[in-house]
C-alpha positions, 0 to 999 in steps of 0.5 A: 513461484508464480504467486511471488512474482504476482505479489511483487508486481502487485505491490509495485503497482499499488505503491506506484499508484500512491506515488503518482497521486501524491506527486500530483497533489504536490505531497512530497514522497521521501521513500518509495519502498518495495518490501520491509526491513533491511535495505537490499538496494536503493537510489535517490531520484528527485529528492525521493529514495527508491528502495527494495527491502528484504521482506517482500510482503508489502511496501510503502510510500513515506510522505513528508509529514505524513501524520505530523501536525504541521503548517505545511499546506502540502503535508497529507494531514493538511490536504483537503479530504478529497485529495487525501482520499485520492492519495490513499485509494490510488494504490487500491484503484491501481490494483483493482483496475489493472487486475480486472483488465488482466483477469478478463484478458487472461480469460479471453486469450486463455492465459493462466498466468495473466488470469492468475495475476489479475485475480491476485491483484484484484483481491489485494486491491479490494482487501486493502480497502478494508477499514483495518488500521494500517491498511489504506481503507482505515485512513479513509475513516481515521482522517474523519476523526479530525472533524470530531477532535482537534487535528493535533490529537486526531493525528496522535490517535491515528498514528497510535492505531496505525502503528499497532495495526501494522504490528498486528498485521506483520505478526500475522504475516510472519506467523503464516509465512511457513504455511504460505511457503508450504503452499508455494512449494506444493504448487497450490498457489 
């Protein structure tokens, strides 16, 4: 149970990092979601839809014109690379920074729950920086394609790679879900 609580908090903090930086660079957020699939609860606030979905195995922020070829200067593809970088690594940075703080505070005050949360948060932040399509780290490389091929085609290729990366990662998540549940029930996580 502790693992699931830690995971949900980590997902929330990660997506919050993306949300805050997207708003700072004036990139409009259409949806802020914790979980995937069927919507369980949602509300609208300042033009964005905030939702909780059925499968708590991740989350996302849907940015306006996220991978679209358009003229909007605040669309993610049209931002300078440094601003794209900020938006894309903010979630990982949030997990790593808060995770390390929780980890070391948990060690200092001998609080297993805080230590465990810090460990999970740090690991999730670091692994999300891997350059695997659909993870945040992949965008850092994929957006460099705009320097090699025309932006319109680069965005189509990025969308294709990210879509298939997401499908593969979700398939792996679903395949290993029974094993994860077994570990949770045994108290191994």
